[in-house]
Structures are given as C-alpha cells and as structure tokens.
C-alpha beads as a LAMMPS data file, in Angstrom:
LAMMPS data file: protein, C-alpha beads

380 atoms
379 bonds

1 atom types
1 bond types

-500.0 500.0 xlo xhi
-500.0 500.0 ylo yhi
-500.0 500.0 zlo zhi

Masses

1 110.0

Atoms # bond

1 1 1 0.035 0.032 0.058
2 1 1 3.048 2.449 0.501
3 1 1 5.506 3.888 -2.259
4 1 1 8.928 5.406 -0.981
5 1 1 12.001 6.501 -1.985
6 1 1 15.410 5.404 -0.389
7 1 1 17.637 7.875 0.582
8 1 1 21.579 7.940 -0.369
9 1 1 23.799 5.848 2.067
10 1 1 27.317 4.577 2.935
11 1 1 28.436 2.133 0.760
12 1 1 29.561 -1.525 1.917
13 1 1 33.330 -0.693 2.736
14 1 1 32.179 1.681 4.842
15 1 1 29.937 -0.866 7.022
16 1 1 32.326 -3.521 6.515
17 1 1 34.843 -0.696 7.917
18 1 1 32.529 -0.407 10.764
19 1 1 32.563 -3.617 11.818
20 1 1 35.859 -4.187 11.739
21 1 1 36.275 -1.367 14.301
22 1 1 33.719 -2.170 16.463
23 1 1 34.158 -2.958 20.036
24 1 1 33.400 -5.469 21.791
25 1 1 30.388 -4.785 23.702
26 1 1 28.302 -6.780 26.163
27 1 1 25.270 -4.525 25.525
28 1 1 24.394 -1.538 23.305
29 1 1 24.715 1.543 25.389
30 1 1 21.821 2.527 27.132
31 1 1 22.520 4.346 30.684
32 1 1 24.066 7.604 28.900
33 1 1 21.003 8.228 26.293
34 1 1 19.670 11.552 26.700
35 1 1 16.433 12.553 28.470
36 1 1 13.688 12.103 25.868
37 1 1 14.135 10.947 22.962
38 1 1 16.119 13.080 20.299
39 1 1 15.732 10.991 16.903
40 1 1 11.606 11.181 17.651
41 1 1 11.887 14.582 18.218
42 1 1 13.375 14.825 14.414
43 1 1 10.921 13.395 13.439
44 1 1 8.292 15.220 14.800
45 1 1 9.948 18.209 14.034
46 1 1 10.349 17.426 10.193
47 1 1 6.987 15.446 9.443
48 1 1 4.595 15.779 12.549
49 1 1 2.322 18.913 12.098
50 1 1 0.765 21.218 14.591
51 1 1 -2.465 19.184 15.187
52 1 1 -0.896 15.466 14.975
53 1 1 -0.749 14.350 11.388
54 1 1 2.318 12.389 10.173
55 1 1 3.474 13.837 6.589
56 1 1 5.369 11.493 4.208
57 1 1 6.837 14.272 2.207
58 1 1 8.856 11.410 -0.078
59 1 1 5.603 11.432 -2.034
60 1 1 3.656 14.243 -4.202
61 1 1 0.326 14.065 -2.541
62 1 1 2.171 14.782 1.074
63 1 1 0.117 11.909 2.270
64 1 1 -0.605 10.615 5.534
65 1 1 -1.547 6.979 6.409
66 1 1 -2.891 5.141 9.047
67 1 1 0.665 3.186 9.398
68 1 1 2.672 6.950 9.868
69 1 1 -0.445 8.073 12.672
70 1 1 0.107 4.551 14.082
71 1 1 3.413 4.422 15.016
72 1 1 3.768 8.284 15.768
73 1 1 0.983 7.173 18.782
74 1 1 3.012 4.239 19.766
75 1 1 6.398 6.763 19.950
76 1 1 4.681 9.361 21.517
77 1 1 3.839 6.746 24.264
78 1 1 7.571 5.622 24.518
79 1 1 8.122 8.689 25.231
80 1 1 5.881 9.452 27.741
81 1 1 4.238 12.547 25.764
82 1 1 0.423 12.214 26.266
83 1 1 -0.385 16.156 24.900
84 1 1 1.227 14.690 21.428
85 1 1 -0.166 11.448 21.906
86 1 1 -3.746 12.985 21.907
87 1 1 -3.361 15.252 19.148
88 1 1 -2.239 12.516 16.960
89 1 1 -5.130 10.202 17.930
90 1 1 -7.250 13.483 17.733
91 1 1 -6.380 13.716 13.988
92 1 1 -6.651 9.894 13.372
93 1 1 -9.801 9.787 14.615
94 1 1 -11.335 12.940 13.394
95 1 1 -9.723 12.775 9.725
96 1 1 -9.531 8.578 8.974
97 1 1 -12.507 7.235 10.814
98 1 1 -15.247 9.807 11.195
99 1 1 -14.745 10.910 14.641
100 1 1 -14.352 7.907 16.615
101 1 1 -12.540 4.946 15.825
102 1 1 -14.317 2.693 17.867
103 1 1 -17.260 2.401 15.683
104 1 1 -14.970 2.843 12.411
105 1 1 -11.773 1.385 11.529
106 1 1 -9.640 4.267 9.655
107 1 1 -9.094 5.051 6.453
108 1 1 -5.671 3.708 5.514
109 1 1 -4.730 6.928 3.130
110 1 1 -5.546 10.350 2.829
111 1 1 -3.687 13.260 1.453
112 1 1 -3.873 16.037 -1.806
113 1 1 -6.151 14.612 -4.324
114 1 1 -6.085 15.417 -8.306
115 1 1 -7.971 18.787 -7.744
116 1 1 -5.624 20.254 -4.920
117 1 1 -8.387 19.716 -2.097
118 1 1 -7.104 16.977 0.939
119 1 1 -9.118 14.416 2.285
120 1 1 -9.103 10.302 2.518
121 1 1 -8.030 9.065 -1.017
122 1 1 -8.211 5.230 -0.116
123 1 1 -11.022 4.238 2.463
124 1 1 -10.501 1.197 2.986
125 1 1 -8.265 0.000 6.522
126 1 1 -4.811 -1.345 6.685
127 1 1 -5.002 -3.931 9.518
128 1 1 -1.322 -4.073 10.130
129 1 1 -1.924 0.072 11.859
130 1 1 -5.643 -1.287 12.903
131 1 1 -3.448 -3.554 15.169
132 1 1 -0.840 -0.983 16.036
133 1 1 -3.423 1.857 17.121
134 1 1 -5.423 -0.753 18.802
135 1 1 -2.395 -1.498 20.622
136 1 1 -1.436 1.917 21.586
137 1 1 -4.641 2.821 22.762
138 1 1 -4.888 -0.202 24.992
139 1 1 -1.253 0.394 26.797
140 1 1 -1.694 3.755 26.778
141 1 1 -4.943 3.379 28.978
142 1 1 -3.132 0.918 31.208
143 1 1 -0.131 2.982 31.326
144 1 1 -1.212 6.171 32.168
145 1 1 -4.750 5.169 33.805
146 1 1 -7.104 6.721 31.510
147 1 1 -9.941 3.444 30.781
148 1 1 -11.341 5.577 27.752
149 1 1 -8.019 4.610 25.888
150 1 1 -8.782 1.424 26.540
151 1 1 -12.426 0.913 25.731
152 1 1 -11.713 2.223 22.395
153 1 1 -8.479 -0.213 22.006
154 1 1 -10.982 -3.077 22.640
155 1 1 -13.696 -1.588 20.071
156 1 1 -10.984 -1.825 17.678
157 1 1 -9.961 -5.297 18.319
158 1 1 -13.762 -6.272 18.058
159 1 1 -13.616 -4.322 14.391
160 1 1 -10.783 -6.099 13.522
161 1 1 -11.843 -9.910 14.906
162 1 1 -15.544 -8.952 12.724
163 1 1 -13.911 -7.500 9.199
164 1 1 -10.395 -8.316 8.790
165 1 1 -9.668 -12.049 9.916
166 1 1 -10.941 -15.012 8.264
167 1 1 -10.592 -18.794 8.723
168 1 1 -8.100 -20.019 6.289
169 1 1 -9.059 -23.852 5.643
170 1 1 -6.709 -26.467 6.719
171 1 1 -5.185 -23.708 8.839
172 1 1 -7.465 -21.490 10.859
173 1 1 -7.641 -17.690 11.632
174 1 1 -5.465 -15.075 9.567
175 1 1 -5.108 -11.815 9.161
176 1 1 -6.476 -10.171 6.054
177 1 1 -4.636 -6.839 4.578
178 1 1 -7.612 -4.766 5.109
179 1 1 -11.336 -5.743 5.040
180 1 1 -11.867 -5.435 1.009
181 1 1 -9.913 -6.436 -2.195
182 1 1 -7.741 -9.521 -0.665
183 1 1 -9.484 -12.154 -1.817
184 1 1 -9.709 -13.410 -5.364
185 1 1 -9.799 -16.350 -7.625
186 1 1 -9.532 -18.785 -4.996
187 1 1 -6.252 -17.010 -3.093
188 1 1 -6.440 -14.911 -0.145
189 1 1 -3.414 -12.301 0.186
190 1 1 -1.630 -12.055 2.848
191 1 1 1.140 -9.461 4.500
192 1 1 3.627 -11.499 6.855
193 1 1 4.786 -8.084 8.263
194 1 1 1.846 -7.108 9.765
195 1 1 1.785 -9.589 12.260
196 1 1 4.023 -8.614 15.401
197 1 1 3.953 -11.414 17.569
198 1 1 4.465 -9.068 20.694
199 1 1 1.327 -6.808 19.857
200 1 1 -0.684 -10.524 18.926
201 1 1 0.208 -12.014 22.579
202 1 1 -0.884 -8.648 24.434
203 1 1 -4.437 -9.184 22.786
204 1 1 -4.261 -12.493 23.667
205 1 1 -4.088 -11.267 27.061
206 1 1 -6.871 -8.524 26.449
207 1 1 -9.185 -10.627 24.896
208 1 1 -9.069 -14.119 26.268
209 1 1 -11.886 -15.488 23.520
210 1 1 -10.367 -14.004 20.433
211 1 1 -8.200 -15.779 17.534
212 1 1 -4.805 -13.722 18.689
213 1 1 -3.387 -17.009 20.149
214 1 1 -3.863 -19.400 17.240
215 1 1 -2.915 -16.343 14.784
216 1 1 0.558 -16.046 16.402
217 1 1 0.843 -19.941 15.482
218 1 1 0.032 -19.692 11.909
219 1 1 2.233 -16.147 11.768
220 1 1 5.110 -18.888 12.476
221 1 1 3.287 -21.251 9.943
222 1 1 3.224 -18.439 7.155
223 1 1 7.075 -17.716 7.689
224 1 1 8.383 -21.091 7.363
225 1 1 6.230 -22.153 4.415
226 1 1 7.297 -18.654 2.849
227 1 1 10.811 -18.111 3.736
228 1 1 12.610 -21.029 2.537
229 1 1 16.227 -19.474 2.642
230 1 1 15.378 -17.314 6.134
231 1 1 14.227 -13.894 4.276
232 1 1 10.522 -13.126 4.253
233 1 1 8.711 -11.580 1.379
234 1 1 6.840 -8.527 1.695
235 1 1 3.436 -10.385 0.547
236 1 1 2.131 -13.975 0.191
237 1 1 -1.067 -15.772 -0.614
238 1 1 -3.278 -18.684 0.904
239 1 1 -4.133 -21.323 -2.053
240 1 1 -5.409 -24.543 -2.193
241 1 1 -3.962 -25.634 1.672
242 1 1 -0.816 -23.947 1.600
243 1 1 1.310 -20.555 1.287
244 1 1 2.851 -19.557 -2.102
245 1 1 4.056 -16.602 -4.048
246 1 1 1.807 -13.791 -4.260
247 1 1 0.069 -13.518 -7.006
248 1 1 0.286 -9.927 -7.785
249 1 1 3.839 -9.256 -6.165
250 1 1 5.388 -12.473 -6.664
251 1 1 8.258 -13.346 -4.039
252 1 1 10.162 -10.687 -3.599
253 1 1 10.766 -9.211 -0.222
254 1 1 12.278 -5.612 0.344
255 1 1 10.407 -2.797 2.122
256 1 1 7.630 -4.473 3.927
257 1 1 9.223 -7.796 5.329
258 1 1 12.300 -5.471 6.569
259 1 1 9.826 -5.534 9.580
260 1 1 9.099 -9.278 10.163
261 1 1 12.912 -9.249 11.597
262 1 1 12.726 -6.470 13.709
263 1 1 9.180 -7.811 14.907
264 1 1 11.024 -10.974 15.697
265 1 1 13.947 -9.198 17.243
266 1 1 11.403 -7.403 19.454
267 1 1 9.949 -10.794 20.804
268 1 1 9.942 -11.706 24.578
269 1 1 12.855 -14.134 24.731
270 1 1 10.451 -16.144 27.296
271 1 1 7.893 -16.365 24.211
272 1 1 7.263 -20.121 22.817
273 1 1 7.991 -19.097 19.905
274 1 1 10.924 -16.448 20.189
275 1 1 13.508 -18.995 18.774
276 1 1 11.034 -20.984 16.051
277 1 1 10.713 -17.512 14.856
278 1 1 14.473 -16.368 14.305
279 1 1 14.979 -19.846 13.321
280 1 1 12.544 -19.105 10.476
281 1 1 13.832 -15.976 9.477
282 1 1 17.859 -16.958 9.458
283 1 1 18.636 -15.554 5.833
284 1 1 19.577 -11.999 7.147
285 1 1 21.708 -12.763 9.818
286 1 1 24.093 -15.711 7.148
287 1 1 23.769 -12.787 4.901
288 1 1 25.746 -10.526 7.659
289 1 1 27.863 -12.924 9.360
290 1 1 30.004 -13.459 5.702
291 1 1 30.098 -9.822 5.635
292 1 1 27.507 -8.645 3.369
293 1 1 24.996 -5.959 3.709
294 1 1 21.282 -6.656 3.749
295 1 1 19.879 -6.360 0.252
296 1 1 17.415 -3.836 -0.668
297 1 1 15.256 -7.010 -2.547
298 1 1 15.685 -10.731 -2.035
299 1 1 13.924 -13.567 -4.182
300 1 1 12.525 -15.143 -1.423
301 1 1 12.468 -18.453 -3.470
302 1 1 16.106 -18.298 -4.751
303 1 1 17.278 -16.455 -1.593
304 1 1 19.350 -14.457 -4.519
305 1 1 19.318 -10.810 -3.812
306 1 1 19.946 -7.256 -5.229
307 1 1 20.944 -3.553 -3.942
308 1 1 21.609 -2.332 -0.475
309 1 1 19.283 -1.666 1.983
310 1 1 19.703 2.257 3.158
311 1 1 20.051 2.858 7.208
312 1 1 16.899 1.806 7.955
313 1 1 17.171 -1.023 6.866
314 1 1 20.224 -1.599 9.365
315 1 1 18.567 -0.342 12.358
316 1 1 15.870 -2.684 11.860
317 1 1 17.822 -5.304 12.192
318 1 1 19.388 -4.392 15.364
319 1 1 16.596 -6.219 17.680
320 1 1 17.256 -9.331 15.646
321 1 1 20.924 -9.212 15.708
322 1 1 20.969 -8.789 19.624
323 1 1 17.958 -11.385 20.340
324 1 1 21.002 -13.850 18.730
325 1 1 23.840 -12.517 21.128
326 1 1 25.231 -10.873 17.696
327 1 1 26.812 -8.143 19.593
328 1 1 29.460 -7.211 17.374
329 1 1 27.460 -7.104 14.291
330 1 1 24.951 -4.602 15.737
331 1 1 27.333 -2.857 17.110
332 1 1 28.852 -2.261 13.585
333 1 1 25.094 -1.669 12.275
334 1 1 24.444 1.000 15.224
335 1 1 27.954 2.689 14.280
336 1 1 27.087 3.046 10.337
337 1 1 23.485 5.194 11.612
338 1 1 23.112 8.477 11.225
339 1 1 23.023 10.620 14.373
340 1 1 19.100 12.790 15.217
341 1 1 21.783 15.560 14.239
342 1 1 22.294 14.083 10.639
343 1 1 18.799 13.272 10.219
344 1 1 17.788 16.762 11.046
345 1 1 19.996 18.106 7.972
346 1 1 18.594 15.990 5.669
347 1 1 15.500 15.840 3.780
348 1 1 12.671 13.976 5.867
349 1 1 12.881 10.333 5.243
350 1 1 9.413 8.969 6.273
351 1 1 9.808 5.462 6.364
352 1 1 13.716 4.721 6.901
353 1 1 13.093 7.344 9.985
354 1 1 10.348 4.993 11.762
355 1 1 12.376 1.553 11.223
356 1 1 15.347 3.655 13.118
357 1 1 13.087 4.442 15.649
358 1 1 11.512 1.084 16.139
359 1 1 15.448 -0.821 15.963
360 1 1 17.618 1.810 17.447
361 1 1 14.857 2.732 20.051
362 1 1 14.927 -0.557 21.521
363 1 1 18.631 -1.105 20.999
364 1 1 18.955 1.758 23.631
365 1 1 16.612 0.157 26.080
366 1 1 13.510 2.445 25.653
367 1 1 11.245 0.156 25.570
368 1 1 10.635 -3.284 25.907
369 1 1 7.716 -5.870 25.316
370 1 1 7.274 -8.183 27.981
371 1 1 6.154 -12.437 27.345
372 1 1 2.193 -11.411 27.433
373 1 1 2.830 -8.318 25.060
374 1 1 2.808 -5.458 27.675
375 1 1 4.814 -2.747 26.996
376 1 1 7.449 -1.810 29.536
377 1 1 8.814 1.575 28.508
378 1 1 12.179 3.089 30.525
379 1 1 10.177 5.822 32.183
380 1 1 7.750 3.211 33.533

Bonds

1 1 1 2
2 1 2 3
3 1 3 4
4 1 4 5
5 1 5 6
6 1 6 7
7 1 7 8
8 1 8 9
9 1 9 10
10 1 10 11
11 1 11 12
12 1 12 13
13 1 13 14
14 1 14 15
15 1 15 16
16 1 16 17
17 1 17 18
18 1 18 19
19 1 19 20
20 1 20 21
21 1 21 22
22 1 22 23
23 1 23 24
24 1 24 25
25 1 25 26
26 1 26 27
27 1 27 28
28 1 28 29
29 1 29 30
30 1 30 31
31 1 31 32
32 1 32 33
33 1 33 34
34 1 34 35
35 1 35 36
36 1 36 37
37 1 37 38
38 1 38 39
39 1 39 40
40 1 40 41
41 1 41 42
42 1 42 43
43 1 43 44
44 1 44 45
45 1 45 46
46 1 46 47
47 1 47 48
48 1 48 49
49 1 49 50
50 1 50 51
51 1 51 52
52 1 52 53
53 1 53 54
54 1 54 55
55 1 55 56
56 1 56 57
57 1 57 58
58 1 58 59
59 1 59 60
60 1 60 61
61 1 61 62
62 1 62 63
63 1 63 64
64 1 64 65
65 1 65 66
66 1 66 67
67 1 67 68
68 1 68 69
69 1 69 70
70 1 70 71
71 1 71 72
72 1 72 73
73 1 73 74
74 1 74 75
75 1 75 76
76 1 76 77
77 1 77 78
78 1 78 79
79 1 79 80
80 1 80 81
81 1 81 82
82 1 82 83
83 1 83 84
84 1 84 85
85 1 85 86
86 1 86 87
87 1 87 88
88 1 88 89
89 1 89 90
90 1 90 91
91 1 91 92
92 1 92 93
93 1 93 94
94 1 94 95
95 1 95 96
96 1 96 97
97 1 97 98
98 1 98 99
99 1 99 100
100 1 100 101
101 1 101 102
102 1 102 103
103 1 103 104
104 1 104 105
105 1 105 106
106 1 106 107
107 1 107 108
108 1 108 109
109 1 109 110
110 1 110 111
111 1 111 112
112 1 112 113
113 1 113 114
114 1 114 115
115 1 115 116
116 1 116 117
117 1 117 118
118 1 118 119
119 1 119 120
120 1 120 121
121 1 121 122
122 1 122 123
123 1 123 124
124 1 124 125
125 1 125 126
126 1 126 127
127 1 127 128
128 1 128 129
129 1 129 130
130 1 130 131
131 1 131 132
132 1 132 133
133 1 133 134
134 1 134 135
135 1 135 136
136 1 136 137
137 1 137 138
138 1 138 139
139 1 139 140
140 1 140 141
141 1 141 142
142 1 142 143
143 1 143 144
144 1 144 145
145 1 145 146
146 1 146 147
147 1 147 148
148 1 148 149
149 1 149 150
150 1 150 151
151 1 151 152
152 1 152 153
153 1 153 154
154 1 154 155
155 1 155 156
156 1 156 157
157 1 157 158
158 1 158 159
159 1 159 160
160 1 160 161
161 1 161 162
162 1 162 163
163 1 163 164
164 1 164 165
165 1 165 166
166 1 166 167
167 1 167 168
168 1 168 169
169 1 169 170
170 1 170 171
171 1 171 172
172 1 172 173
173 1 173 174
174 1 174 175
175 1 175 176
176 1 176 177
177 1 177 178
178 1 178 179
179 1 179 180
180 1 180 181
181 1 181 182
182 1 182 183
183 1 183 184
184 1 184 185
185 1 185 186
186 1 186 187
187 1 187 188
188 1 188 189
189 1 189 190
190 1 190 191
191 1 191 192
192 1 192 193
193 1 193 194
194 1 194 195
195 1 195 196
196 1 196 197
197 1 197 198
198 1 198 199
199 1 199 200
200 1 200 201
201 1 201 202
202 1 202 203
203 1 203 204
204 1 204 205
205 1 205 206
206 1 206 207
207 1 207 208
208 1 208 209
209 1 209 210
210 1 210 211
211 1 211 212
212 1 212 213
213 1 213 214
214 1 214 215
215 1 215 216
216 1 216 217
217 1 217 218
218 1 218 219
219 1 219 220
220 1 220 221
221 1 221 222
222 1 222 223
223 1 223 224
224 1 224 225
225 1 225 226
226 1 226 227
227 1 227 228
228 1 228 229
229 1 229 230
230 1 230 231
231 1 231 232
232 1 232 233
233 1 233 234
234 1 234 235
235 1 235 236
236 1 236 237
237 1 237 238
238 1 238 239
239 1 239 240
240 1 240 241
241 1 241 242
242 1 242 243
243 1 243 244
244 1 244 245
245 1 245 246
246 1 246 247
247 1 247 248
248 1 248 249
249 1 249 250
250 1 250 251
251 1 251 252
252 1 252 253
253 1 253 254
254 1 254 255
255 1 255 256
256 1 256 257
257 1 257 258
258 1 258 259
259 1 259 260
260 1 260 261
261 1 261 262
262 1 262 263
263 1 263 264
264 1 264 265
265 1 265 266
266 1 266 267
267 1 267 268
268 1 268 269
269 1 269 270
270 1 270 271
271 1 271 272
272 1 272 273
273 1 273 274
274 1 274 275
275 1 275 276
276 1 276 277
277 1 277 278
278 1 278 279
279 1 279 280
280 1 280 281
281 1 281 282
282 1 282 283
283 1 283 284
284 1 284 285
285 1 285 286
286 1 286 287
287 1 287 288
288 1 288 289
289 1 289 290
290 1 290 291
291 1 291 292
292 1 292 293
293 1 293 294
294 1 294 295
295 1 295 296
296 1 296 297
297 1 297 298
298 1 298 299
299 1 299 300
300 1 300 301
301 1 301 302
302 1 302 303
303 1 303 304
304 1 304 305
305 1 305 306
306 1 306 307
307 1 307 308
308 1 308 309
309 1 309 310
310 1 310 311
311 1 311 312
312 1 312 313
313 1 313 314
314 1 314 315
315 1 315 316
316 1 316 317
317 1 317 318
318 1 318 319
319 1 319 320
320 1 320 321
321 1 321 322
322 1 322 323
323 1 323 324
324 1 324 325
325 1 325 326
326 1 326 327
327 1 327 328
328 1 328 329
329 1 329 330
330 1 330 331
331 1 331 332
332 1 332 333
333 1 333 334
334 1 334 335
335 1 335 336
336 1 336 337
337 1 337 338
338 1 338 339
339 1 339 340
340 1 340 341
341 1 341 342
342 1 342 343
343 1 343 344
344 1 344 345
345 1 345 346
346 1 346 347
347 1 347 348
348 1 348 349
349 1 349 350
350 1 350 351
351 1 351 352
352 1 352 353
353 1 353 354
354 1 354 355
355 1 355 356
356 1 356 357
357 1 357 358
358 1 358 359
359 1 359 360
360 1 360 361
361 1 361 362
362 1 362 363
363 1 363 364
364 1 364 365
365 1 365 366
366 1 366 367
367 1 367 368
368 1 368 369
369 1 369 370
370 1 370 371
371 1 371 372
372 1 372 373
373 1 373 374
374 1 374 375
375 1 375 376
376 1 376 377
377 1 377 378
378 1 378 379
379 1 379 380
C-alpha cells in the first residue's frame, strides 16, 4: 500500500570498516541516552504537523497513512508524551475514522487529491495499522490510567475480529491486509509484516476468547512456508491449503518484509515462539555474518538479492541481531547509522526514520515487550 524512495547511504565498504573497528560490547549503551528521545523529536519536528498529522514528504500528495499515525502514536507513548499522543489520536480519529475509531476503522490513505483538495484517498483500512493503533490505545490506557483509551482499543479489536480476520481451511485464523480486496480467484493474500507477535500476545491476554493465540502460531507457519532461505516476502497468498507466492507482488522481500526481522527481534525471549521465529528468519543473519549488507530486494524462492538497504534497514536489524547474541554485528550496524543531528540536516525520510526509531530505540533500551505483550517503556 506504500510507495517510497530510498535515501542515499554509506557503501558496503564503510559498513565493513565499521564492523572491523567495532568494540566488543556486552550490550549496546543505553544508560547514557539523553532524556527524552532526540531521534523522535527530529522526525516529529520535520514530519508531524501541529495538529498531529504524520506527513510523508517523499510523496507528491504529501500523504498521511494510518500506518504513519499508528507508529507516531506508539512513539509518543514510548516517550511518555500524553499531550502529543492526544493530538495524534484526535487527528487520526477525526480525519480517517469519522470521529470515532471505536466505531469505524481508519482509512489507510489521506492526502492531496487531483483537484488540490485534502481528503481520504482510499477508505479501505490497513490491518497492520489497526493492530498498532489498538495496541497503542490499550497500553496507553493501562500505563496512564485512562480507561476511555482502553475501551476504544477494545472496540477496535472487536472490529478487526469481525472484518479483518478470516478462517483459512486447513489452517485457521489469519489476518487479511484489509477488509476489502484481498480474496480473489481462490487466493487469499496476506502480508507477513502485518503480524507482530508481541501485539498478538497482548491481544490474547486482553481478549481471551479471540483468535490471537492461534493467529500467532499461524504467523510462524506463514513464515516457515514462504521463507525457504530465511528471507520473508513482502506479500504471500493462501491457495489450495498452502502459502504460495503472491499473485500480484510475487516472491520479493523488501520494504515490507524488513519489519518481519524487526518484530522477531523484539519478541520476548520467554515467548515459546521466540527461537522458532528467528530460525525461520535466518537469512539476514547468514548474510551479515558473511560480511554482506542487507539486500534491498530478495527473491525469497532462490535466496538471491540485489541492492543495499538503507539506514532504516540496518536499524531494523538491531533487535534481530541482539536477540541472537550478535552484539558485535549489531554494534557495527549501529555505528553506521546517522545521528539525530545528521537526520535533521537531511531531507525528511519518513519510512527510514520510522524503522530507525523502532530498531535503534529498542537497542537503546527505551522500551521492551513482556512475554504477555505488555509494553515496558523505560520511563516506567
């Protein structure tokens, strides 16, 4: 659902030099991190409007997506900024969900139309954003003791259950990418990066009669069947009792799939699927151990790739590497990332900055997910 550009980046040689010079650290430093979250401030200053709209300035329509809103809401929660959280939530509800996300899932795309006006450009919701928004509301309600947020999060989960989850014959519950347009000619299209297991664990604890625990297990099966070389695809499809290459997007893994490794690394080590998921996604680890950079695009059927992912890709792999004890590799990637000051001087790069906030923020210890999916922000 997203088009994007790739910012310029250091070459592979620079990355390998960083690896050679990296100190042998037991953990990535976190105690020295500045108060507040400087990297989040950079993105907010460049891309977040005063009324809470996250703007993707790489697109001609200066779009806002439910994805961007959901991530911004999460980062405001991690940064313990209730006023900003409320502004982001209000803009999302008022402009994408008719004023009440408890009654209507938000449209995925809003921006400038062909006539120069500003409105919803595609009313179909995006389920990954719906999950992140519901999670942010549930955890904000719990951490800030605001029951109204909790109720809205629960209402969103109920909508997801009724409109975005289907029962696949021979498998069980699976998340559709959105309510409409993903079942055609006997194939049900899915997106593996839409299914972060920490969120599913939290939903299972909140909604005990829901499909969330089974959905977590089916997410692992999705990865096992579609990542024969350990690289996740952006999209896949369920057809005739098995997951196959997506009929529209093929078997490529790129800007969506990079999030699969990110979510896997952030899963609690106490989760019973922790090791199994990392094993299913072993491709980037082998690639980095061999001295290569993470590819921008991978043919998941052959395991061959091309291009080099930008700094957002490298940041997204930090939790993945640390979860597997690869501290030296993680430090090499971390050393190659632009500082918040460097990001501030560059043109806004919404998606790369989002990936960096998730990955680098986790590596700095700004947040963790408990085994039951509860958010554990550093400020708490």
